[in-house]
PAZAVO-989881 format. One record per residue (C-alpha): residue in one letter; x, y, z. Coordinates in pm, whole numbers. Each point is the difference from the previous one (the first is absolute). Example, Ala and Ser with C-alpha at 12.3 -4.5 7.8 and 13.67 -1.06 7.14 Angstrom:
! residues 2
+----+--------+--------+--------+
! aa !      u !      v !      w !
+----+--------+--------+--------+
!  A !   1230 !   -450 !    780 !
!  S !    137 !    344 !    -66 !
+----+--------+--------+--------+
***
This chain:
! residues 429
+----+--------+--------+--------+
! aa !      u !      v !      w !
+----+--------+--------+--------+
!  M !      6 !      6 !      2 !
!  S !    130 !    339 !    -98 !
!  I !     44 !    276 !    255 !
!  A !   -290 !    185 !   -158 !
!  E !   -219 !   -318 !     37 !
!  L !    103 !    -39 !    364 !
!  D !    -91 !    368 !     63 !
!  Q !   -343 !    -59 !   -143 !
!  T !    -46 !   -331 !    190 !
!  A !     87 !    167 !    320 !
!  R !   -258 !    282 !    -68 !
!  S !   -257 !   -273 !    -84 !
!  I !     62 !   -182 !    321 !
!  L !    -74 !    315 !    201 !
!  I !   -309 !     69 !   -208 !
!  E !   -126 !   -360 !     26 !
!  N !     60 !    -14 !    373 !
!  D !   -185 !    335 !     45 !
!  Q !   -323 !    -57 !    201 !
!  G !   -146 !    344 !    -46 !
!  G !    258 !    229 !    156 !
!  Y !    189 !   -258 !    200 !
!  T !    223 !   -272 !   -131 !
!  V !     31 !   -363 !    124 !
!  P !    352 !   -134 !     20 !
!  T !   -106 !   -292 !   -232 !
!  K !   -330 !   -165 !    -68 !
!  G !    -79 !   -319 !    188 !
!  L !    285 !    -12 !    262 !
!  Y !    -54 !    360 !    124 !
!  P !   -354 !    120 !    -79 !
!  Y !      5 !    315 !    214 !
!  Q !    170 !    331 !     52 !
!  W !    329 !    -40 !    173 !
!  N !    173 !    304 !    167 !
!  W !    359 !     22 !   -125 !
!  D !    -89 !   -180 !   -324 !
!  S !   -233 !    286 !    -87 !
!  V !    243 !    269 !     63 !
!  F !    263 !   -154 !   -224 !
!  V !   -265 !    -53 !   -255 !
!  A !    -64 !    378 !     -3 !
!  L !    364 !     40 !   -121 !
!  G !    -79 !   -208 !   -300 !
!  F !   -326 !    167 !    -82 !
!  A !    177 !    342 !     29 !
!  T !    215 !    -93 !   -309 !
!  F !   -320 !     24 !   -221 !
!  D !   -299 !    119 !    217 !
!  Q !     88 !    229 !    288 !
!  D !   -358 !     51 !    106 !
!  R !    -44 !   -382 !     28 !
!  A !    320 !     -7 !    210 !
!  W !   -143 !    247 !    247 !
!  R !   -341 !   -188 !     17 !
!  E !    186 !   -324 !     97 !
!  I !    146 !    175 !    308 !
!  E !   -317 !    191 !     81 !
!  M !   -209 !   -317 !      6 !
!  L !    255 !   -164 !    222 !
!  F !    -55 !    277 !    257 !
!  E !   -374 !    -44 !    -21 !
!  G !     69 !   -305 !    218 !
!  Q !    192 !    191 !    274 !
!  W !   -101 !    -90 !    342 !
!  H !   -123 !    268 !    241 !
!  D !    312 !    -32 !    207 !
!  G !    215 !     82 !   -308 !
!  M !    109 !   -357 !   -100 !
!  V !    -14 !    -95 !   -371 !
!  P !    -72 !   -369 !    -27 !
!  H !    194 !   -248 !   -207 !
!  I !   -309 !   -138 !   -165 !
!  L !   -321 !    181 !    -93 !
!  F !   -281 !   -258 !    -56 !
!  R !   -218 !    204 !   -244 !
!  K !   -186 !   -326 !    -67 !
!  D !    -10 !   -340 !    157 !
!  D !    181 !   -241 !   -229 !
!  P !    -14 !   -360 !     98 !
!  S !    318 !    -80 !   -191 !
!  Y !    211 !    173 !    268 !
!  F !     71 !   -108 !    365 !
!  P !     -3 !    159 !    256 !
!  G !   -281 !    229 !   -100 !
!  P !   -188 !    274 !    186 !
!  S !   -199 !   -229 !    227 !
!  V !    321 !   -152 !    131 !
!  W !    165 !    317 !     71 !
!  G !   -304 !    151 !    190 !
!  T !    101 !    375 !     -7 !
!  S !   -211 !    305 !     10 !
!  G !    251 !    273 !     -6 !
!  G !    -87 !    176 !   -306 !
!  Q !   -265 !     59 !   -277 !
!  I !    107 !   -298 !   -219 !
!  P !     49 !   -358 !    138 !
!  S !    365 !    -63 !     31 !
!  S !    278 !   -194 !    166 !
!  G !    107 !    104 !    353 !
!  H !    356 !    138 !    -66 !
!  S !    201 !    200 !   -248 !
!  Q !    285 !    -44 !   -243 !
!  P !    323 !    188 !    -89 !
!  P !    -92 !    363 !    -41 !
!  V !    130 !    101 !   -337 !
!  A !   -271 !    246 !    -83 !
!  A !    149 !    313 !     98 !
!  T !    316 !    -73 !   -211 !
!  V !   -224 !    -81 !   -300 !
!  I !   -220 !    303 !     52 !
!  R !    309 !    230 !     -3 !
!  D !    112 !   -181 !   -325 !
!  L !   -339 !     57 !   -169 !
!  V !     11 !    383 !    113 !
!  E !    350 !     37 !   -138 !
!  A !    -82 !   -178 !   -329 !
!  D !   -334 !    178 !    -59 !
!  T !    -77 !    152 !   -326 !
!  S !   -363 !     86 !     65 !
!  G !     30 !    273 !    257 !
!  K !   -239 !   -185 !    241 !
!  S !    235 !   -204 !    205 !
!  E !     46 !    247 !    293 !
!  D !   -370 !     29 !     67 !
!  R !    -27 !   -391 !     -2 !
!  A !    301 !    -26 !    224 !
!  A !   -129 !    263 !    238 !
!  A !   -328 !   -194 !     30 !
!  L !    185 !   -316 !     92 !
!  F !    254 !    172 !    231 !
!  P !   -216 !    -24 !    328 !
!  N !    -60 !   -380 !    -78 !
!  L !    386 !    -46 !    -39 !
!  M !     67 !    178 !    328 !
!  A !   -268 !   -207 !    182 !
!  W !    138 !   -319 !   -130 !
!  H !    362 !     87 !     90 !
!  R !   -110 !     96 !    343 !
!  W !   -184 !   -332 !     38 !
!  F !    324 !   -187 !    -88 !
!  L !    198 !    193 !    263 !
!  A !   -260 !    -37 !    264 !
!  Y !    -84 !   -365 !    -36 !
!  R !    303 !   -164 !   -171 !
!  D !    267 !    190 !    200 !
!  P !   -183 !     47 !    324 !
!  E !    315 !     41 !    203 !
!  G !    118 !    283 !   -230 !
!  E !    331 !   -161 !    -84 !
!  G !    -23 !     77 !   -377 !
!  L !    -38 !   -344 !   -136 !
!  L !   -330 !   -138 !   -135 !
!  A !   -126 !   -349 !     86 !
!  V !   -251 !   -214 !   -178 !
!  I !   -264 !   -192 !    177 !
!  H !    -30 !   -270 !   -287 !
!  P !    225 !   -126 !   -266 !
!  W !   -247 !    128 !   -254 !
!  E !     39 !    357 !    135 !
!  S !    353 !      2 !   -113 !
!  G !   -103 !    -77 !   -364 !
!  R !    263 !   -284 !     12 !
!  D !   -226 !   -280 !    134 !
!  N !    227 !   -305 !     59 !
!  L !    335 !    176 !     33 !
!  P !    240 !   -214 !    216 !
!  D !     31 !    294 !    239 !
!  W !   -342 !    -88 !    129 !
!  D !     67 !   -374 !     59 !
!  D !    107 !      4 !    368 !
!  A !   -275 !    262 !     94 !
!  L !   -263 !   -202 !   -169 !
!  R !    112 !   -318 !    165 !
!  A !    -75 !    170 !    335 !
!  V !   -355 !     65 !    -97 !
!  E !   -235 !   -258 !    151 !
!  V !   -228 !   -157 !   -257 !
!  K !   -357 !     56 !    140 !
!  D !   -340 !    143 !    -60 !
!  I !     -6 !   -110 !   -359 !
!  G !   -252 !   -239 !   -143 !
!  P !     29 !   -209 !   -324 !
!  Y !     79 !    212 !   -302 !
!  E !     82 !    -45 !   -372 !
!  R !    276 !    203 !   -156 !
!  K !    -70 !    136 !   -348 !
!  D !    350 !    111 !    -97 !
!  T !    128 !   -343 !    -68 !
!  S !   -272 !    -70 !   -244 !
!  H !    132 !    288 !   -207 !
!  V !    375 !    -48 !     45 !
!  D !    227 !   -291 !     48 !
!  P !     15 !    -71 !    386 !
!  A !    383 !    -16 !    -34 !
!  M !    -11 !    376 !    -66 !
!  R !   -225 !     96 !    302 !
!  P !     31 !      1 !    369 !
!  H !    -33 !   -326 !    194 !
!  K !   -328 !   -112 !    184 !
!  E !    169 !     35 !    336 !
!  D !     62 !    369 !    -98 !
!  Y !   -359 !     45 !    -83 !
!  D !   -129 !   -146 !    330 !
!  R !    213 !    261 !    184 !
!  Y !   -104 !    287 !   -234 !
!  L !   -359 !    -89 !     88 !
!  S !     72 !    -31 !    366 !
!  I !    151 !    354 !      4 !
!  M !   -318 !    115 !   -163 !
!  A !   -202 !   -158 !    260 !
!  A !    193 !    163 !    280 !
!  C !    -61 !    337 !   -154 !
!  R !   -358 !    -74 !    -43 !
!  K !    -31 !    -64 !    365 !
!  V !     94 !    358 !     82 !
!  G !   -221 !    145 !   -275 !
!  W !    303 !    100 !   -211 !
!  D !     44 !    279 !    246 !
!  P !    350 !    132 !   -113 !
!  A !    141 !     68 !    339 !
!  E !   -106 !   -336 !    141 !
!  V !    133 !   -178 !   -314 !
!  A !    337 !    159 !     45 !
!  R !      2 !    -94 !    369 !
!  T !   -135 !   -357 !    -29 !
!  C !     52 !   -136 !   -348 !
!  P !    214 !   -314 !     10 !
!  F !    196 !    122 !   -297 !
!  F !    174 !    335 !     11 !
!  V !    317 !     27 !   -200 !
!  A !    184 !    307 !    -90 !
!  D !     56 !     -2 !   -374 !
!  P !    282 !    180 !   -200 !
!  G !   -227 !    -18 !   -313 !
!  V !   -290 !    188 !    139 !
!  T !    219 !    238 !    209 !
!  F !    213 !     96 !   -297 !
!  I !   -296 !     52 !   -239 !
!  F !   -173 !    207 !    273 !
!  L !    318 !    205 !     50 !
!  R !     29 !     68 !   -370 !
!  A !   -377 !     78 !    -13 !
!  C !     53 !    247 !    294 !
!  R !    263 !    184 !   -192 !
!  D !   -222 !     26 !   -306 !
!  L !   -300 !    102 !    213 !
!  L !    219 !    282 !    132 !
!  V !     68 !    120 !   -353 !
!  L !   -372 !     -4 !    -64 !
!  A !    -72 !    183 !    323 !
!  E !    254 !    277 !    -83 !
!  R !   -145 !     30 !   -366 !
!  L !   -352 !     28 !    146 !
!  G !     89 !    248 !    254 !
!  K !    -73 !   -228 !    298 !
!  D !    258 !    148 !    230 !
!  T !   -136 !   -159 !    337 !
!  D !    -13 !   -335 !   -165 !
!  A !    334 !     21 !   -143 !
!  D !    145 !     63 !    349 !
!  E !   -182 !   -311 !    123 !
!  I !    141 !   -200 !   -287 !
!  R !    356 !    113 !     61 !
!  G !    -43 !   -146 !    352 !
!  W !    -99 !   -337 !   -146 !
!  I !    298 !      7 !   -221 !
!  T !    239 !     50 !    293 !
!  R !   -175 !   -277 !    198 !
!  L !     24 !   -238 !   -277 !
!  E !    363 !     67 !    -90 !
!  R !     82 !    -69 !    370 !
!  G !   -210 !   -319 !      9 !
!  A !    152 !   -149 !   -310 !
!  K !    328 !    -40 !    189 !
!  I !   -171 !   -249 !    229 !
!  L !    -54 !   -229 !   -303 !
!  W !    360 !      6 !    -96 !
!  Q !    193 !   -311 !     80 !
!  D !    391 !     14 !    -24 !
!  N !     47 !   -375 !    -38 !
!  L !   -212 !     12 !   -321 !
!  Q !     96 !    356 !   -101 !
!  A !   -375 !     65 !    -82 !
!  H !   -327 !    118 !    142 !
!  V !   -222 !   -294 !     93 !
!  A !   -331 !    -75 !    172 !
!  L !    -44 !     -1 !    373 !
!  D !   -258 !   -197 !    170 !
!  R !   -147 !    233 !    269 !
!  R !   -147 !   -292 !    203 !
!  S !    331 !   -186 !     40 !
!  G !    250 !    278 !    -40 !
!  K !    188 !   -203 !   -264 !
!  H !    130 !    128 !   -334 !
!  T !    -29 !   -215 !   -298 !
!  N !    305 !   -164 !   -154 !
!  G !    -53 !     63 !   -381 !
!  I !     28 !    283 !   -256 !
!  S !   -320 !     51 !   -209 !
!  S !    -49 !    221 !   -298 !
!  A !   -145 !    262 !    246 !
!  S !    343 !     40 !    156 !
!  F !     89 !    180 !   -327 !
!  L !   -282 !    240 !     35 !
!  A !    211 !    202 !    252 !
!  L !    135 !    207 !   -280 !
!  Y !   -354 !     54 !   -139 !
!  A !    -74 !    128 !    354 !
!  G !    284 !    251 !    -11 !
!  L !    239 !   -189 !    242 !
!  A !    300 !     27 !   -207 !
!  D !    279 !     26 !    277 !
!  Q !    323 !   -150 !   -103 !
!  Q !    -30 !   -308 !    211 !
!  T !   -339 !    -91 !   -153 !
!  L !     98 !     96 !   -352 !
!  T !    328 !   -214 !     12 !
!  A !   -187 !   -298 !    150 !
!  L !   -289 !      5 !   -245 !
!  C !    244 !     38 !   -308 !
!  G !    187 !   -301 !    137 !
!  H !   -320 !   -204 !     43 !
!  F !   -128 !     98 !   -347 !
!  D !    309 !   -115 !   -165 !
!  R !     15 !   -321 !    197 !
!  I !   -355 !    -88 !    -79 !
!  S !     59 !     97 !   -357 !
!  D !    255 !   -278 !    -39 !
!  K !   -241 !   -258 !    163 !
!  V !   -304 !     47 !   -217 !
!  R !    -81 !     85 !   -373 !
!  Y !   -252 !    276 !     74 !
!  L !    -26 !    243 !    278 !
!  M !   -132 !     72 !    260 !
!  P !   -107 !   -336 !    161 !
!  S !   -245 !     83 !    293 !
!  Y !    227 !   -191 !    236 !
!  D !    381 !    -63 !     23 !
!  P !     91 !   -305 !   -214 !
!  D !    261 !    -83 !    253 !
!  H !   -255 !    -33 !    273 !
!  E !   -132 !   -359 !     87 !
!  S !   -367 !    125 !    -32 !
!  Y !     46 !    128 !   -356 !
!  E !   -248 !   -165 !   -260 !
!  P !     18 !    135 !   -345 !
!  L !   -367 !    -44 !    -97 !
!  R !   -199 !     15 !    323 !
!  Y !   -156 !    348 !     15 !
!  W !    220 !    223 !    223 !
!  R !    262 !   -255 !     91 !
!  G !    217 !     67 !   -298 !
!  P !   -178 !    117 !   -314 !
!  V !     56 !    327 !   -178 !
!  W !   -278 !    271 !     18 !
!  A !      0 !    279 !   -248 !
!  M !   -133 !    274 !    222 !
!  I !    264 !    -80 !    264 !
!  N !    286 !     27 !   -264 !
!  Y !   -149 !    327 !   -103 !
!  M !     18 !    145 !    351 !
!  I !    340 !   -140 !     66 !
!  A !    134 !    138 !   -333 !
!  R !   -148 !    335 !     75 !
!  G !    203 !     14 !    323 !
!  F !    322 !    -86 !   -173 !
!  A !    -69 !    261 !   -281 !
!  E !    -74 !    266 !    253 !
!  I !    349 !    -44 !    166 !
!  G !    169 !      6 !   -342 !
!  D !     52 !   -376 !    -57 !
!  G !   -146 !    -26 !   -354 !
!  V !    183 !   -318 !    -66 !
!  R !   -190 !   -200 !    260 !
!  A !   -327 !    177 !    -54 !
!  D !     31 !    -95 !   -376 !
!  K !     88 !   -357 !     69 !
!  L !   -332 !    -36 !    194 !
!  R !   -190 !    174 !   -278 !
!  R !    150 !   -217 !   -279 !
!  D !    -59 !   -324 !    211 !
!  T !   -358 !     98 !     59 !
!  A !    -48 !     76 !   -380 !
!  S !    158 !   -317 !   -101 !
!  L !   -216 !   -212 !    243 !
!  I !   -317 !    164 !   -149 !
!  E !    121 !    -13 !   -365 !
!  T !     70 !   -381 !     46 !
!  N !   -275 !   -110 !    229 !
!  G !   -280 !    243 !    -21 !
!  F !   -183 !    204 !    267 !
!  A !     13 !   -264 !    283 !
!  E !    -55 !     83 !    366 !
!  Y !    365 !    -93 !     77 !
!  F !    300 !   -180 !   -154 !
!  S !    266 !   -251 !     82 !
!  P !    330 !    190 !     57 !
!  E !    180 !   -329 !   -121 !
!  T !   -182 !    -80 !   -334 !
!  G !   -229 !    299 !    -53 !
!  A !   -308 !   -210 !     -3 !
!  G !   -320 !    194 !     64 !
!  A !   -200 !   -124 !    307 !
!  G !   -308 !     79 !    201 !
!  G !   -276 !    182 !   -174 !
!  G !      8 !    105 !   -368 !
!  T !    -87 !    325 !   -177 !
!  F !     88 !    171 !    320 !
!  S !    -93 !    367 !     33 !
!  W !    298 !    127 !    192 !
!  T !    251 !   -176 !   -221 !
!  A !   -166 !    172 !   -293 !
!  A !     11 !    331 !    171 !
!  I !    362 !    -33 !     94 !
!  W !     75 !    -85 !   -354 !
!  L !   -166 !    317 !   -131 !
!  T !    132 !    247 !    256 !
!  W !    364 !   -138 !     18 !
!  A !    109 !   -321 !   -149 !
!  S !   -105 !     35 !   -364 !
!  P !    275 !    130 !   -236 !
!  T !   -269 !    233 !   -131 !
!  R !     -7 !    166 !    346 !
!  V !    383 !     19 !     15 !
!  K !     11 !    181 !   -333 !
!  Q !   -271 !    233 !    106 !
!  A !    203 !     90 !    317 !
!  A !    316 !     52 !   -173 !
+----+--------+--------+--------+
***
């Protein structure tokens, strides 16, 4: 398929997955609106329909809870092909049935991107309308995922991280007692090879965490205090820190001086907190189980998001460049979601090894912003090659390039359009 044909296929995927203002990740496997999927999808739409890009994000915020949380799934209809659906979650926090926790908050970053790429002259008004929602969401994260004010964000469920079965969650999950769940039938393994999905014992604990949160009515303070799973995540922390920096730019642009001062305080707090995630023996930022007090022992692709978050001190930069080059020598395609030298690495099982296009995009952006065009371009070229060879899959093997998970995937198409396509590179030159 030519580059022009791939460009058109990517646009067609977004259009075909459009459900009338919001986009499903892929039909069948994921039939609802997912939080960070939608925000990345907006970047793809923006390359050919800026109004539609804004609508994607605006519809996501229609599901914002009264306390400020933006859920990871909005159940705009009850589709029996997906489990667990709205009746299992049992939430009542917003106007639209939803899941009970959030996902990595990339929205402020993408909204800033949309404003700066705008050709319509209407973007500032749309950003201004969303700005209070962004502030409320960011305040929610700081209040209920960093209740001690240390500057690092925890997740209450592996799904909140966006990286569901990452090895970093293994020990914390094993400590979750399996209880308060009845018989259930998974739907994901009827759409995708079970070898590419989380194990049943993982799902038992996923549902047990949900049951514990239902018991306290999804009250965010009680969830933070009592949830059996509470793990500080470098991925969410770094994405949030980057989002705060971009939210500050929006605040300054919109003349929100009081909000800007508040955001500067958040940034200082998060820069301080990131140091708690650093492990000298690994020379990387890693997850920290807040219940046990133990750091994890592996390097995930999220460790490389430190640069994207603006943490480019010499120690971090030197360490990440070393890990980047070491891993480059181990696999054919970057960036595996987990260190291939780690015993828990699996090249085709979801987040235990595969390459994800939108993570590559964020890592590359971090390298580009500190002036390392060589590593940034390596990530872009690898991503482009994976898509050119194996289509718009959900994720890819770092060893063979084989596409895995769902097909005709919206955020893979979006990342192609906004970054990986050679067409986009020529336009940016």
